[in-house]
N, C-alpha and C positions, 0 to 999 in steps of 0.2 A: 130788560126782558131776556136778552141773551145770557146775561149773568145768572139769572135765576134758573134758566134752562140748564146751564153747565153744572150748577150745583146739584140740581136734581139728578142729572145723569151720573155724577160722581157718587152721590149717595146711593143710587141704585147699584152701581158697580161694587161699591164697598159692601153693600148688603149681600150681594151675590158671592163675593169673595169670602166674606165671613161665614156664610153658609157652607161654602165649599170646604173650608178648612176647619170647620167646627168639628172637633174630635168626637163629639157626642152624636153628630148628625150626618157626618160625611163618610160613606164607605170608601170613597176614593182616597181620602186622607189615610184611613187605616191601612188600606192596601199598599199605598206608597210607603208608609212607615214600616209595614211588615217586610216589604221587598228590601228596603234599606237595611233593616236589621239582619235579614237573612244574608244579604250581600256582605255585611260586616263579618258575620259568622263564617261564611265561606272563605272570605279573605284571610281570616285568622287560621282556619283549618289548612288552607293552602300554604300559609307561612309555616305552620307547624309541620306539614308534610314535607316541605322543602328542607327544613332543618333535619327532620328524620332521615330524608334521603341522603343528605350530606353526611350524617352520622353513619348510615349504613354503608355508604361508599368508603368512608374512612375505615370502618370495621372490616369491609371486604378487602381493602388493601392490606390490612394487618393480617387477615386470615390467609390471603394469598401468599404473603411473606412467610407465615408460619408453615403453610403447606409445602412451600418450596424448601424451607429449612428441614422439615421432617423428611421430605423426599430425599434430600441430599444426605441426611444422616442415615436413612434407610439404605440408600445405595452404598454408602461407605461401610455400614455394618454388614451388608450382604457380601461385599467384596472381601471384607476382613474375615467373614465366616468361610468363604471359599478358600481364601489363602490359608486360614488355620486348618481347614479340613484337608487341604493338600499337604500341609506340613505334617499333620497327624498321620496321614496315609504313608508319607515317606518315612516317618519315624517308625511306624508299625512294620514297614517292609524291612528297615534296617534292623529292628529288633528281631524279627523272624529270621532274617539272614544270620544274625549273630547267634541266635539260639540254634539254628541249623548247623552253623559252623562249630558250635560248642559240642554238638552231638555226632558230628561226622568226621570221618577221616578225609583230609583234604586231597590226597592222591587218588583214592579209589572211589570216593563218594559213599563208601559203606559206613555203617554206624561205627563209632569208636566205643571204647569200654563204657563210658558214661551213658551213651545212647543205648547200648546193649542192656545195661542194668535197668534203665527206665522201661525199655520195651518188655523185658522179662517180668518186671513187677506187674505190669498190666496183664501180660499173658498168664502169669501165675495166679493172679486174682480171678481171672475168668475161669481157669481150670479148676480152682478151688470151689468156686460157686457152682460150676456145672458138674462137680464130682468126677472130673476126668483126671486120671492119675498118670497117663502116659506122656512122657516127654524125653527127648534125648539131646545130647550135646556132641558136636563134632569139633575137634581141634585139627587144624590143617597147617602144615609147614612145607615150604618149597625146598625141595632137595637141591643143593648146589647153588643157592642164591649168592653166597659169598664168592663162589667161583665166577659166576656170571658178572658180578660187580667188578671183580678184579680184572677179568679178561676182556669184557666188552664194555665196561663202564657202567656207572650208576643209572644212566638213562636206559640202558637195556634192562637193568634190574627193575626199574620202574615199569617198563613195558610188561615184564613178566608178572609183576604184582597186579597190574591192571587187568591182565588176561585172566589171572586167577580169580579176581573179583567178578569178572564177566562170566566165567564158567560157573561160579557159585550161583550168581543171580539167575542164570539160565537153567539151573538144575533144581533149585529149591521150589517149594510150594508157596503160595500166597500166605502170608502170616508168619513165615519162618524169619528168624532174626539173624541177619547176615552181618558179620562184624570183622573189622581188621583191628587187632589189638595194638599193632605197631610196636615201637620200642626196638630193642636190639634183636629180638627173636623174629620179628615180622610174622607173627602167627595170625591165622584167621580162625574165627570161631563161628559156628552156626548153632543156634538154639532152635530146636524143632518141637513146638508144642503139639500134642496129640500125635506123636510119631512113635512107632515101635522100633526096636533095634534093627529088625530085618528091613523095614522101610528106610531107615537111616543108612544102612549099608548100601542099599540100592542107589540112594541119592549120592553117597560118597563116590561110588564107582562111576556114576554118571559125570560127576565133577572131574574126575581124573580123565575120562574119555574126552570130554569137551575141551579140556585144556590142551590135550595133545592135538586135537583137530585145529585149534586156534594157533598153536605154535608151529604147525606144519609149514606155514608160509613165511616164517621168520628164521633168523639165524640162531634162535634161542632153543636150547634143549634143556628140559627140566622135567621133574616128576614131583608128585605130591605124596608125602607121608601123612597118614590120617589116624587119629585116635577117636574112639567112640565110647560113650557111656550113657546109661539111662539116668534120669533124674527122678528121685523120689519127691513128689510134689509136697507131701506133708512132712517128710522126715529130714530134709536137708536144704541147704541154701545153694544158690547157683555157684557161688565161689567154691563150695565143697565139690560139686559135680565137675567144675572146671579143673580142679586139682586132679581128680581121678581121670578125666579125659586127657589131661596133659601127660599123665603117667602112661596112658595107652599110646599117646603120640610118641613118647620117648622110646617105647618098645618098637614102634613102626620105623623110627628113624635108624634103628640099628640095622634094619634090612633095606629100607628105602622103597618108595613106590609101593607101599602096602597099607593095609587097613588092620588095625588092632582094636578089639572090643574088650573093655573091662567092665 
């Protein structure tokens, strides 16, 4: 009796279980299966995401390394550019200084012959374009320079030459070309664009007066002989005008401390 009852209960249980897990009839079975399948999918996606994260971390480390390298190269390049720029500026300064020295008299700071010619070419070009034909040349020589060098020394002679340069600079107009030719004669030349002979004579007298004022406080006594000529802008060169002004200076030196116009 008991055995029969046990078998009946077992059969009932098996029937219920088969109904529960019958895929065609059990919603619970399908739901459990769907959950398992979704869990498997999520697990796989999580594993893929973990691998992707590891790859991104590795790429990020590489990127950070590249950025640090680029930053270092940029900083080195920037410092090299600064150094190169500084070197270029120094080179430009040296070039300008050499160019200036090539055009200037070292003692007085006035233009030398080369600087005078370059300045006159620019002035003559302007005068030609503007159809202005007036210009003059002054040649100046210090009377008794050799005597001063012999009696007081070359340092005193240099003081006289510097004072002549100052008197000239203080007397001329802006744009006038003030020059020390140097050499054995130690002559000075002024080229005056847009100047009449009369205006040039006034400037020459002013130079003589200023020099005497400057020498008043020194032991040096000297005077200036001056020759003046006009330049024909269209008809002659500066060299030709200088030769004529030099002849006028020669005449002045016969008398000394005078001005001659040719």
